[in-house]
mmCIF file of the C-alpha atoms, coordinates in Angstrom:
data_MODEL
# 
_entry.id   MODEL 
# 
loop_
_atom_site.group_PDB 
_atom_site.id 
_atom_site.type_symbol 
_atom_site.label_atom_id 
_atom_site.label_alt_id 
_atom_site.label_comp_id 
_atom_site.label_asym_id 
_atom_site.label_entity_id 
_atom_site.label_seq_id 
_atom_site.pdbx_PDB_ins_code 
_atom_site.Cartn_x 
_atom_site.Cartn_y 
_atom_site.Cartn_z 
_atom_site.occupancy 
_atom_site.B_iso_or_equiv 
_atom_site.pdbx_formal_charge 
_atom_site.auth_seq_id 
_atom_site.auth_comp_id 
_atom_site.auth_asym_id 
_atom_site.auth_atom_id 
_atom_site.pdbx_PDB_model_num 
ATOM 1   C CA . MET A 1 1   ? 0.166   -0.014  0.025   1.00 0.00 ? 1   MET A CA 1 
ATOM 2   C CA . ARG A 1 2   ? 1.097   3.439   -0.905  1.00 0.00 ? 2   ARG A CA 1 
ATOM 3   C CA . VAL A 1 3   ? 0.540   6.576   0.773   1.00 0.00 ? 3   VAL A CA 1 
ATOM 4   C CA . VAL A 1 4   ? 0.849   10.494  -0.217  1.00 0.00 ? 4   VAL A CA 1 
ATOM 5   C CA . GLN A 1 5   ? 0.556   13.068  2.165   1.00 0.00 ? 5   GLN A CA 1 
ATOM 6   C CA . VAL A 1 6   ? -0.920  16.685  1.687   1.00 0.00 ? 6   VAL A CA 1 
ATOM 7   C CA . VAL A 1 7   ? -0.163  19.467  4.609   1.00 0.00 ? 7   VAL A CA 1 
ATOM 8   C CA . GLY A 1 8   ? -0.656  23.213  4.496   1.00 0.00 ? 8   GLY A CA 1 
ATOM 9   C CA . SER A 1 9   ? -2.876  25.869  6.156   1.00 0.00 ? 9   SER A CA 1 
ATOM 10  C CA . LYS A 1 10  ? -6.457  26.278  5.541   1.00 0.00 ? 10  LYS A CA 1 
ATOM 11  C CA . GLY A 1 11  ? -7.600  27.598  2.196   1.00 0.00 ? 11  GLY A CA 1 
ATOM 12  C CA . SER A 1 12  ? -4.179  27.065  0.602   1.00 0.00 ? 12  SER A CA 1 
ATOM 13  C CA . GLY A 1 13  ? -5.763  24.168  -1.634  1.00 0.00 ? 13  GLY A CA 1 
ATOM 14  C CA . LYS A 1 14  ? -5.030  21.012  0.346   1.00 0.00 ? 14  LYS A CA 1 
ATOM 15  C CA . THR A 1 15  ? -8.535  19.073  -0.081  1.00 0.00 ? 15  THR A CA 1 
ATOM 16  C CA . THR A 1 16  ? -8.387  20.476  -4.083  1.00 0.00 ? 16  THR A CA 1 
ATOM 17  C CA . LEU A 1 17  ? -4.974  18.611  -4.419  1.00 0.00 ? 17  LEU A CA 1 
ATOM 18  C CA . CYS A 1 18  ? -6.377  15.510  -2.403  1.00 0.00 ? 18  CYS A CA 1 
ATOM 19  C CA . ALA A 1 19  ? -9.419  15.405  -4.904  1.00 0.00 ? 19  ALA A CA 1 
ATOM 20  C CA . ALA A 1 20  ? -7.439  15.576  -7.539  1.00 0.00 ? 20  ALA A CA 1 
ATOM 21  C CA . LEU A 1 21  ? -4.865  12.654  -6.153  1.00 0.00 ? 21  LEU A CA 1 
ATOM 22  C CA . VAL A 1 22  ? -7.982  10.630  -5.346  1.00 0.00 ? 22  VAL A CA 1 
ATOM 23  C CA . GLU A 1 23  ? -9.309  10.928  -8.653  1.00 0.00 ? 23  GLU A CA 1 
ATOM 24  C CA . GLU A 1 24  ? -6.088  10.379  -10.651 1.00 0.00 ? 24  GLU A CA 1 
ATOM 25  C CA . GLY A 1 25  ? -5.148  7.292   -8.035  1.00 0.00 ? 25  GLY A CA 1 
ATOM 26  C CA . SER A 1 26  ? -8.143  5.598   -8.907  1.00 0.00 ? 26  SER A CA 1 
ATOM 27  C CA . ARG A 1 27  ? -7.233  5.424   -12.625 1.00 0.00 ? 27  ARG A CA 1 
ATOM 28  C CA . LEU A 1 28  ? -3.777  3.687   -11.564 1.00 0.00 ? 28  LEU A CA 1 
ATOM 29  C CA . PHE A 1 29  ? -5.188  1.574   -8.509  1.00 0.00 ? 29  PHE A CA 1 
ATOM 30  C CA . ASP A 1 30  ? -7.429  -0.260  -8.120  1.00 0.00 ? 30  ASP A CA 1 
ATOM 31  C CA . ARG A 1 31  ? -8.390  0.666   -4.369  1.00 0.00 ? 31  ARG A CA 1 
ATOM 32  C CA . VAL A 1 32  ? -7.989  4.091   -3.107  1.00 0.00 ? 32  VAL A CA 1 
ATOM 33  C CA . ALA A 1 33  ? -8.734  5.860   0.295   1.00 0.00 ? 33  ALA A CA 1 
ATOM 34  C CA . TYR A 1 34  ? -8.840  9.014   2.035   1.00 0.00 ? 34  TYR A CA 1 
ATOM 35  C CA . VAL A 1 35  ? -8.021  10.258  5.387   1.00 0.00 ? 35  VAL A CA 1 
ATOM 36  C CA . LYS A 1 36  ? -8.354  13.686  6.220   1.00 0.00 ? 36  LYS A CA 1 
ATOM 37  C CA . SER A 1 37  ? -7.774  15.555  9.649   1.00 0.00 ? 37  SER A CA 1 
ATOM 38  C CA . THR A 1 38  ? -10.527 17.762  10.881  1.00 0.00 ? 38  THR A CA 1 
ATOM 39  C CA . HIS A 1 39  ? -10.945 20.217  13.574  1.00 0.00 ? 39  HIS A CA 1 
ATOM 40  C CA . LEU A 1 40  ? -14.024 17.959  15.091  1.00 0.00 ? 40  LEU A CA 1 
ATOM 41  C CA . ASP A 1 41  ? -13.741 16.253  18.080  1.00 0.00 ? 41  ASP A CA 1 
ATOM 42  C CA . THR A 1 42  ? -16.534 13.818  17.088  1.00 0.00 ? 42  THR A CA 1 
ATOM 43  C CA . PHE A 1 43  ? -18.647 12.983  14.511  1.00 0.00 ? 43  PHE A CA 1 
ATOM 44  C CA . ASP A 1 44  ? -22.447 12.367  14.070  1.00 0.00 ? 44  ASP A CA 1 
ATOM 45  C CA . VAL A 1 45  ? -25.135 11.235  11.673  1.00 0.00 ? 45  VAL A CA 1 
ATOM 46  C CA . ARG A 1 46  ? -27.394 13.978  12.285  1.00 0.00 ? 46  ARG A CA 1 
ATOM 47  C CA . GLY A 1 47  ? -28.106 12.606  15.784  1.00 0.00 ? 47  GLY A CA 1 
ATOM 48  C CA . ARG A 1 48  ? -29.544 9.160   14.662  1.00 0.00 ? 48  ARG A CA 1 
ATOM 49  C CA . ASP A 1 49  ? -28.592 6.253   16.565  1.00 0.00 ? 49  ASP A CA 1 
ATOM 50  C CA . THR A 1 50  ? -25.297 5.422   14.973  1.00 0.00 ? 50  THR A CA 1 
ATOM 51  C CA . ALA A 1 51  ? -23.899 8.193   16.485  1.00 0.00 ? 51  ALA A CA 1 
ATOM 52  C CA . THR A 1 52  ? -25.623 7.975   20.502  1.00 0.00 ? 52  THR A CA 1 
ATOM 53  C CA . VAL A 1 53  ? -25.311 4.036   21.224  1.00 0.00 ? 53  VAL A CA 1 
ATOM 54  C CA . GLU A 1 54  ? -22.223 3.560   23.007  1.00 0.00 ? 54  GLU A CA 1 
ATOM 55  C CA . ALA A 1 55  ? -19.802 0.839   21.309  1.00 0.00 ? 55  ALA A CA 1 
ATOM 56  C CA . ASP A 1 56  ? -15.916 0.266   20.689  1.00 0.00 ? 56  ASP A CA 1 
ATOM 57  C CA . ALA A 1 57  ? -17.439 0.736   16.993  1.00 0.00 ? 57  ALA A CA 1 
ATOM 58  C CA . ARG A 1 58  ? -20.331 1.954   15.280  1.00 0.00 ? 58  ARG A CA 1 
ATOM 59  C CA . ILE A 1 59  ? -20.937 1.060   12.287  1.00 0.00 ? 59  ILE A CA 1 
ATOM 60  C CA . GLY A 1 60  ? -23.960 2.614   9.703   1.00 0.00 ? 60  GLY A CA 1 
ATOM 61  C CA . VAL A 1 61  ? -24.920 0.746   6.752   1.00 0.00 ? 61  VAL A CA 1 
ATOM 62  C CA . GLY A 1 62  ? -26.819 2.924   4.449   1.00 0.00 ? 62  GLY A CA 1 
ATOM 63  C CA . ARG A 1 63  ? -28.492 2.433   0.787   1.00 0.00 ? 63  ARG A CA 1 
ATOM 64  C CA . SER A 1 64  ? -25.215 3.522   -1.118  1.00 0.00 ? 64  SER A CA 1 
ATOM 65  C CA . GLU A 1 65  ? -22.460 3.818   1.872   1.00 0.00 ? 65  GLU A CA 1 
ATOM 66  C CA . THR A 1 66  ? -21.429 2.610   4.923   1.00 0.00 ? 66  THR A CA 1 
ATOM 67  C CA . VAL A 1 67  ? -19.898 5.161   7.712   1.00 0.00 ? 67  VAL A CA 1 
ATOM 68  C CA . VAL A 1 68  ? -17.689 3.627   10.477  1.00 0.00 ? 68  VAL A CA 1 
ATOM 69  C CA . PHE A 1 69  ? -17.068 5.220   14.291  1.00 0.00 ? 69  PHE A CA 1 
ATOM 70  C CA . THR A 1 70  ? -14.229 4.014   16.137  1.00 0.00 ? 70  THR A CA 1 
ATOM 71  C CA . ASP A 1 71  ? -11.817 5.678   19.089  1.00 0.00 ? 71  ASP A CA 1 
ATOM 72  C CA . ARG A 1 72  ? -8.776  4.796   17.255  1.00 0.00 ? 72  ARG A CA 1 
ATOM 73  C CA . LYS A 1 73  ? -7.435  8.210   16.728  1.00 0.00 ? 73  LYS A CA 1 
ATOM 74  C CA . ASP A 1 74  ? -3.968  7.490   15.871  1.00 0.00 ? 74  ASP A CA 1 
ATOM 75  C CA . VAL A 1 75  ? -3.621  7.894   11.978  1.00 0.00 ? 75  VAL A CA 1 
ATOM 76  C CA . GLU A 1 76  ? -0.953  5.441   11.918  1.00 0.00 ? 76  GLU A CA 1 
ATOM 77  C CA . ASP A 1 77  ? -3.636  2.711   13.192  1.00 0.00 ? 77  ASP A CA 1 
ATOM 78  C CA . ILE A 1 78  ? -5.978  3.662   10.410  1.00 0.00 ? 78  ILE A CA 1 
ATOM 79  C CA . LEU A 1 79  ? -3.404  2.922   7.868   1.00 0.00 ? 79  LEU A CA 1 
ATOM 80  C CA . ALA A 1 80  ? -2.326  -0.461  9.439   1.00 0.00 ? 80  ALA A CA 1 
ATOM 81  C CA . ILE A 1 81  ? -6.541  -1.134  9.197   1.00 0.00 ? 81  ILE A CA 1 
ATOM 82  C CA . LEU A 1 82  ? -6.629  -0.023  5.551   1.00 0.00 ? 82  LEU A CA 1 
ATOM 83  C CA . ALA A 1 83  ? -3.267  -1.638  4.572   1.00 0.00 ? 83  ALA A CA 1 
ATOM 84  C CA . LEU A 1 84  ? -4.947  -5.145  5.987   1.00 0.00 ? 84  LEU A CA 1 
ATOM 85  C CA . LEU A 1 85  ? -8.052  -4.221  4.212   1.00 0.00 ? 85  LEU A CA 1 
ATOM 86  C CA . GLY A 1 86  ? -6.082  -4.526  1.081   1.00 0.00 ? 86  GLY A CA 1 
ATOM 87  C CA . PHE A 1 87  ? -6.153  -0.845  -0.210  1.00 0.00 ? 87  PHE A CA 1 
ATOM 88  C CA . ASP A 1 88  ? -3.509  0.019   -2.861  1.00 0.00 ? 88  ASP A CA 1 
ATOM 89  C CA . LEU A 1 89  ? -3.264  3.952   -2.417  1.00 0.00 ? 89  LEU A CA 1 
ATOM 90  C CA . VAL A 1 90  ? -4.224  5.952   0.540   1.00 0.00 ? 90  VAL A CA 1 
ATOM 91  C CA . VAL A 1 91  ? -4.433  9.785   0.242   1.00 0.00 ? 91  VAL A CA 1 
ATOM 92  C CA . VAL A 1 92  ? -3.834  11.594  3.544   1.00 0.00 ? 92  VAL A CA 1 
ATOM 93  C CA . GLU A 1 93  ? -4.770  15.122  4.304   1.00 0.00 ? 93  GLU A CA 1 
ATOM 94  C CA . GLY A 1 94  ? -3.167  17.010  6.846   1.00 0.00 ? 94  GLY A CA 1 
ATOM 95  C CA . PHE A 1 95  ? -1.545  15.343  10.270  1.00 0.00 ? 95  PHE A CA 1 
ATOM 96  C CA . ALA A 1 96  ? 1.466   17.874  9.641   1.00 0.00 ? 96  ALA A CA 1 
ATOM 97  C CA . SER A 1 97  ? 3.177   16.694  12.674  1.00 0.00 ? 97  SER A CA 1 
ATOM 98  C CA . LYS A 1 98  ? 3.437   13.374  11.340  1.00 0.00 ? 98  LYS A CA 1 
ATOM 99  C CA . GLU A 1 99  ? 5.519   12.172  8.768   1.00 0.00 ? 99  GLU A CA 1 
ATOM 100 C CA . LEU A 1 100 ? 3.722   9.622   6.620   1.00 0.00 ? 100 LEU A CA 1 
ATOM 101 C CA . SER A 1 101 ? 5.411   9.817   3.237   1.00 0.00 ? 101 SER A CA 1 
ATOM 102 C CA . VAL A 1 102 ? 6.832   12.649  1.744   1.00 0.00 ? 102 VAL A CA 1 
ATOM 103 C CA . ARG A 1 103 ? 4.735   15.654  2.755   1.00 0.00 ? 103 ARG A CA 1 
ATOM 104 C CA . LEU A 1 104 ? 3.175   17.669  0.054   1.00 0.00 ? 104 LEU A CA 1 
ATOM 105 C CA . SER A 1 105 ? 3.091   21.444  0.753   1.00 0.00 ? 105 SER A CA 1 
ATOM 106 C CA . THR A 1 106 ? 0.716   23.825  -0.285  1.00 0.00 ? 106 THR A CA 1 
ATOM 107 C CA . ASP A 1 107 ? 1.868   26.444  1.872   1.00 0.00 ? 107 ASP A CA 1 
ATOM 108 C CA . GLY A 1 108 ? 5.025   26.784  -0.227  1.00 0.00 ? 108 GLY A CA 1 
ATOM 109 C CA . GLU A 1 109 ? 7.284   25.183  2.561   1.00 0.00 ? 109 GLU A CA 1 
ATOM 110 C CA . HIS A 1 110 ? 10.183  23.318  0.949   1.00 0.00 ? 110 HIS A CA 1 
ATOM 111 C CA . ASP A 1 111 ? 12.654  21.448  3.012   1.00 0.00 ? 111 ASP A CA 1 
ATOM 112 C CA . PRO A 1 112 ? 13.987  18.138  1.462   1.00 0.00 ? 112 PRO A CA 1 
ATOM 113 C CA . ASP A 1 113 ? 15.734  17.604  4.596   1.00 0.00 ? 113 ASP A CA 1 
ATOM 114 C CA . ASP A 1 114 ? 12.777  17.180  6.478   1.00 0.00 ? 114 ASP A CA 1 
ATOM 115 C CA . ALA A 1 115 ? 10.660  15.650  3.860   1.00 0.00 ? 115 ALA A CA 1 
ATOM 116 C CA . LEU A 1 116 ? 8.642   18.485  2.863   1.00 0.00 ? 116 LEU A CA 1 
ATOM 117 C CA . VAL A 1 117 ? 7.907   19.278  -0.813  1.00 0.00 ? 117 VAL A CA 1 
ATOM 118 C CA . ALA A 1 118 ? 6.364   22.703  -1.899  1.00 0.00 ? 118 ALA A CA 1 
ATOM 119 C CA . VAL A 1 119 ? 3.513   22.254  -4.506  1.00 0.00 ? 119 VAL A CA 1 
ATOM 120 C CA . THR A 1 120 ? 0.675   23.823  -5.881  1.00 0.00 ? 120 THR A CA 1 
ATOM 121 C CA . PRO A 1 121 ? -2.972  22.510  -6.408  1.00 0.00 ? 121 PRO A CA 1 
ATOM 122 C CA . GLU A 1 122 ? -2.677  22.524  -10.192 1.00 0.00 ? 122 GLU A CA 1 
ATOM 123 C CA . GLU A 1 123 ? 0.202   20.113  -10.526 1.00 0.00 ? 123 GLU A CA 1 
ATOM 124 C CA . ASP A 1 124 ? 0.066   16.985  -12.359 1.00 0.00 ? 124 ASP A CA 1 
ATOM 125 C CA . PRO A 1 125 ? -1.307  14.696  -9.693  1.00 0.00 ? 125 PRO A CA 1 
ATOM 126 C CA . THR A 1 126 ? -0.242  11.437  -11.843 1.00 0.00 ? 126 THR A CA 1 
ATOM 127 C CA . GLU A 1 127 ? 3.405   12.911  -11.511 1.00 0.00 ? 127 GLU A CA 1 
ATOM 128 C CA . LEU A 1 128 ? 2.580   13.864  -7.930  1.00 0.00 ? 128 LEU A CA 1 
ATOM 129 C CA . VAL A 1 129 ? 1.608   10.028  -7.161  1.00 0.00 ? 129 VAL A CA 1 
ATOM 130 C CA . GLU A 1 130 ? 4.027   8.498   -9.305  1.00 0.00 ? 130 GLU A CA 1 
ATOM 131 C CA . ARG A 1 131 ? 7.349   10.778  -7.328  1.00 0.00 ? 131 ARG A CA 1 
ATOM 132 C CA . TYR A 1 132 ? 6.167   10.987  -4.080  1.00 0.00 ? 132 TYR A CA 1 
ATOM 133 C CA . ALA A 1 133 ? 3.267   8.211   -2.888  1.00 0.00 ? 133 ALA A CA 1 
ATOM 134 C CA . LEU A 1 134 ? 5.701   5.655   -0.952  1.00 0.00 ? 134 LEU A CA 1 
ATOM 135 C CA . LYS A 1 135 ? 5.118   2.380   0.565   1.00 0.00 ? 135 LYS A CA 1 
ATOM 136 C CA . TYR A 1 136 ? 3.235   2.228   3.869   1.00 0.00 ? 136 TYR A CA 1 
ATOM 137 C CA . THR A 1 137 ? 6.075   0.672   6.221   1.00 0.00 ? 137 THR A CA 1 
ATOM 138 C CA . GLY A 1 138 ? 5.475   1.954   9.660   1.00 0.00 ? 138 GLY A CA 1 
ATOM 139 C CA . ASP A 1 139 ? 9.288   2.969   9.449   1.00 0.00 ? 139 ASP A CA 1 
ATOM 140 C CA . ALA A 1 140 ? 10.265  -0.655  9.355   1.00 0.00 ? 140 ALA A CA 1 
ATOM 141 C CA . ASP A 1 141 ? 13.917  0.542   8.861   1.00 0.00 ? 141 ASP A CA 1 
ATOM 142 C CA . CYS A 1 142 ? 14.735  -2.667  6.958   1.00 0.00 ? 142 CYS A CA 1 
ATOM 143 C CA . GLY A 1 143 ? 17.640  -0.784  5.138   1.00 0.00 ? 143 GLY A CA 1 
ATOM 144 C CA . ARG A 1 144 ? 17.132  -2.640  1.682   1.00 0.00 ? 144 ARG A CA 1 
ATOM 145 C CA . CYS A 1 145 ? 16.882  0.694   0.519   1.00 0.00 ? 145 CYS A CA 1 
ATOM 146 C CA . GLY A 1 146 ? 20.346  1.844   1.089   1.00 0.00 ? 146 GLY A CA 1 
ATOM 147 C CA . TYR A 1 147 ? 19.327  5.075   3.142   1.00 0.00 ? 147 TYR A CA 1 
ATOM 148 C CA . GLY A 1 148 ? 19.639  3.275   6.361   1.00 0.00 ? 148 GLY A CA 1 
ATOM 149 C CA . THR A 1 149 ? 16.062  4.280   7.941   1.00 0.00 ? 149 THR A CA 1 
ATOM 150 C CA . CYS A 1 150 ? 12.614  4.818   6.219   1.00 0.00 ? 150 CYS A CA 1 
ATOM 151 C CA . ALA A 1 151 ? 13.206  8.276   6.862   1.00 0.00 ? 151 ALA A CA 1 
ATOM 152 C CA . GLY A 1 152 ? 16.290  8.522   5.051   1.00 0.00 ? 152 GLY A CA 1 
ATOM 153 C CA . PHE A 1 153 ? 14.642  7.480   1.991   1.00 0.00 ? 153 PHE A CA 1 
ATOM 154 C CA . ARG A 1 154 ? 11.958  9.740   2.563   1.00 0.00 ? 154 ARG A CA 1 
ATOM 155 C CA . ARG A 1 155 ? 14.548  12.746  2.423   1.00 0.00 ? 155 ARG A CA 1 
ATOM 156 C CA . ALA A 1 156 ? 16.126  10.968  -0.805  1.00 0.00 ? 156 ALA A CA 1 
ATOM 157 C CA . VAL A 1 157 ? 13.025  10.960  -2.704  1.00 0.00 ? 157 VAL A CA 1 
ATOM 158 C CA . ALA A 1 158 ? 11.842  14.279  -1.212  1.00 0.00 ? 158 ALA A CA 1 
ATOM 159 C CA . GLY A 1 159 ? 15.446  15.585  -2.614  1.00 0.00 ? 159 GLY A CA 1 
ATOM 160 C CA . GLY A 1 160 ? 14.969  14.117  -6.138  1.00 0.00 ? 160 GLY A CA 1 
ATOM 161 C CA . GLU A 1 161 ? 18.095  11.098  -5.184  1.00 0.00 ? 161 GLU A CA 1 
ATOM 162 C CA . ALA A 1 162 ? 15.586  8.280   -4.986  1.00 0.00 ? 162 ALA A CA 1 
ATOM 163 C CA . ARG A 1 163 ? 11.967  7.043   -6.601  1.00 0.00 ? 163 ARG A CA 1 
ATOM 164 C CA . PRO A 1 164 ? 8.991   5.220   -4.592  1.00 0.00 ? 164 PRO A CA 1 
ATOM 165 C CA . GLU A 1 165 ? 10.130  2.261   -6.574  1.00 0.00 ? 165 GLU A CA 1 
ATOM 166 C CA . ASP A 1 166 ? 13.508  1.986   -4.752  1.00 0.00 ? 166 ASP A CA 1 
ATOM 167 C CA . CYS A 1 167 ? 11.849  0.965   -1.325  1.00 0.00 ? 167 CYS A CA 1 
ATOM 168 C CA . LYS A 1 168 ? 12.628  -2.555  -1.034  1.00 0.00 ? 168 LYS A CA 1 
ATOM 169 C CA . ALA A 1 169 ? 10.181  -3.354  2.031   1.00 0.00 ? 169 ALA A CA 1 
ATOM 170 C CA . GLU A 1 170 ? 8.225   -6.474  1.538   1.00 0.00 ? 170 GLU A CA 1 
ATOM 171 C CA . GLU A 1 171 ? 4.467   -5.779  1.424   1.00 0.00 ? 171 GLU A CA 1 
ATOM 172 C CA . THR A 1 172 ? 3.061   -9.570  1.360   1.00 0.00 ? 172 THR A CA 1 
ATOM 173 C CA . PRO A 1 173 ? 1.943   -10.853 3.328   1.00 0.00 ? 173 PRO A CA 1 
ATOM 174 C CA . THR A 1 174 ? 0.919   -8.097  5.506   1.00 0.00 ? 174 THR A CA 1 
ATOM 175 C CA . ILE A 1 175 ? 1.937   -8.766  9.437   1.00 0.00 ? 175 ILE A CA 1 
ATOM 176 C CA . LEU A 1 176 ? 0.858   -5.918  11.872  1.00 0.00 ? 176 LEU A CA 1 
ATOM 177 C CA . VAL A 1 177 ? 2.821   -5.839  15.328  1.00 0.00 ? 177 VAL A CA 1 
ATOM 178 C CA . ASP A 1 178 ? 1.288   -3.562  17.422  1.00 0.00 ? 178 ASP A CA 1 
ATOM 179 C CA . GLY A 1 179 ? -0.107  -1.581  14.338  1.00 0.00 ? 179 GLY A CA 1 
ATOM 180 C CA . ARG A 1 180 ? 3.053   -1.078  12.595  1.00 0.00 ? 180 ARG A CA 1 
ATOM 181 C CA . PRO A 1 181 ? 3.982   -3.547  9.392   1.00 0.00 ? 181 PRO A CA 1 
ATOM 182 C CA . LEU A 1 182 ? 6.620   -6.273  10.090  1.00 0.00 ? 182 LEU A CA 1 
ATOM 183 C CA . THR A 1 183 ? 9.193   -6.687  7.941   1.00 0.00 ? 183 THR A CA 1 
ATOM 184 C CA . LEU A 1 184 ? 9.623   -10.101 6.248   1.00 0.00 ? 184 LEU A CA 1 
ATOM 185 C CA . GLY A 1 185 ? 12.413  -11.481 4.065   1.00 0.00 ? 185 GLY A CA 1 
ATOM 186 C CA . PRO A 1 186 ? 11.395  -13.355 0.929   1.00 0.00 ? 186 PRO A CA 1 
ATOM 187 C CA . PHE A 1 187 ? 11.400  -16.790 2.319   1.00 0.00 ? 187 PHE A CA 1 
ATOM 188 C CA . VAL A 1 188 ? 9.733   -16.000 5.521   1.00 0.00 ? 188 VAL A CA 1 
ATOM 189 C CA . ALA A 1 189 ? 6.909   -14.087 3.841   1.00 0.00 ? 189 ALA A CA 1 
ATOM 190 C CA . THR A 1 190 ? 6.457   -17.006 1.292   1.00 0.00 ? 190 THR A CA 1 
ATOM 191 C CA . LEU A 1 191 ? 6.416   -19.476 3.760   1.00 0.00 ? 191 LEU A CA 1 
ATOM 192 C CA . VAL A 1 192 ? 3.946   -17.312 6.027   1.00 0.00 ? 192 VAL A CA 1 
ATOM 193 C CA . GLU A 1 193 ? 1.785   -16.943 3.304   1.00 0.00 ? 193 GLU A CA 1 
ATOM 194 C CA . GLU A 1 194 ? 1.563   -20.678 1.999   1.00 0.00 ? 194 GLU A CA 1 
ATOM 195 C CA . VAL A 1 195 ? 1.265   -21.843 5.427   1.00 0.00 ? 195 VAL A CA 1 
ATOM 196 C CA . VAL A 1 196 ? -1.404  -19.348 6.245   1.00 0.00 ? 196 VAL A CA 1 
ATOM 197 C CA . LYS A 1 197 ? -3.540  -19.963 3.241   1.00 0.00 ? 197 LYS A CA 1 
ATOM 198 C CA . ALA A 1 198 ? -2.849  -23.958 3.653   1.00 0.00 ? 198 ALA A CA 1 
ATOM 199 C CA . LEU A 1 199 ? -4.733  -23.771 7.312   1.00 0.00 ? 199 LEU A CA 1 
ATOM 200 C CA . VAL A 1 200 ? -7.360  -21.671 6.342   1.00 0.00 ? 200 VAL A CA 1 
ATOM 201 C CA . GLY A 1 201 ? -8.211  -23.557 3.121   1.00 0.00 ? 201 GLY A CA 1 
ATOM 202 C CA . SER A 1 202 ? -8.481  -26.709 5.024   1.00 0.00 ? 202 SER A CA 1 
ATOM 203 C CA . LEU A 1 203 ? -11.363 -25.269 7.241   1.00 0.00 ? 203 LEU A CA 1 
ATOM 204 C CA . LYS A 1 204 ? -15.123 -25.406 5.734   1.00 0.00 ? 204 LYS A CA 1 
ATOM 205 C CA . GLY A 1 205 ? -15.849 -22.261 4.175   1.00 0.00 ? 205 GLY A CA 1 
ATOM 206 C CA . GLY A 1 206 ? -12.190 -21.254 3.748   1.00 0.00 ? 206 GLY A CA 1 
ATOM 207 C CA . GLU A 1 207 ? -11.774 -21.264 0.330   1.00 0.00 ? 207 GLU A CA 1 
ATOM 208 C CA . GLY A 1 208 ? -11.727 -17.854 -0.801  1.00 0.00 ? 208 GLY A CA 1 
ATOM 209 C CA . ASP A 1 209 ? -8.845  -16.182 -2.684  1.00 0.00 ? 209 ASP A CA 1 
ATOM 210 C CA . GLU A 1 210 ? -8.143  -13.732 0.138   1.00 0.00 ? 210 GLU A CA 1 
ATOM 211 C CA . VAL A 1 211 ? -7.787  -14.184 3.791   1.00 0.00 ? 211 VAL A CA 1 
ATOM 212 C CA . LEU A 1 212 ? -7.503  -11.783 6.719   1.00 0.00 ? 212 LEU A CA 1 
ATOM 213 C CA . LEU A 1 213 ? -6.233  -12.680 10.134  1.00 0.00 ? 213 LEU A CA 1 
ATOM 214 C CA . ARG A 1 214 ? -5.889  -11.270 13.022  1.00 0.00 ? 214 ARG A CA 1 
ATOM 215 C CA . VAL A 1 215 ? -3.666  -12.828 16.260  1.00 0.00 ? 215 VAL A CA 1 
ATOM 216 C CA . ARG A 1 216 ? -4.084  -11.300 19.533  1.00 0.00 ? 216 ARG A CA 1 
ATOM 217 C CA . ARG A 1 217 ? -1.320  -12.313 22.136  1.00 0.00 ? 217 ARG A CA 1 
# 
């Protein structure tokens, strides 16, 4: 799963750029998600039961869409969930204090040493996705890219020294430990994938193509 992050002040064109990135991303990838930081403390559905019933997660299923309310407030938790659900690209608006990818600044701020790149809402969204949408690694710091850490790699991409495809972190199978992707070598990744598929496939109803597994310890 790749992540592209847009930051900037109110009225600087963040949402306009995010909308363009989502639209173009939908042409390049199968499944695209949009995550936005807002100033609101809570959300509701016009005061209906979905908003008022107290539960760890509240899910409202309508005729044309579904809304999920959860107390998971950390954007990295949300990205971990989206990775498990099989999304290919996530466009994140806001969360400026967190470096989730190369941060595209609509305020004109530019600092490759802080993985911050100045952009405008009118820039080609395809080029921005191809140049700055990075794999979600949760700072696994596997070092396979040659830059030592994920932060070092983000700075190399922001400075034009590296491309997103230079990230060598494994993406499948997705294993999260406390919300962070676990980096696996090719042999271990294949072994885990085949073992899980074989075990689940031997169960009644386990003949599907995609397996989502969560183990709490």
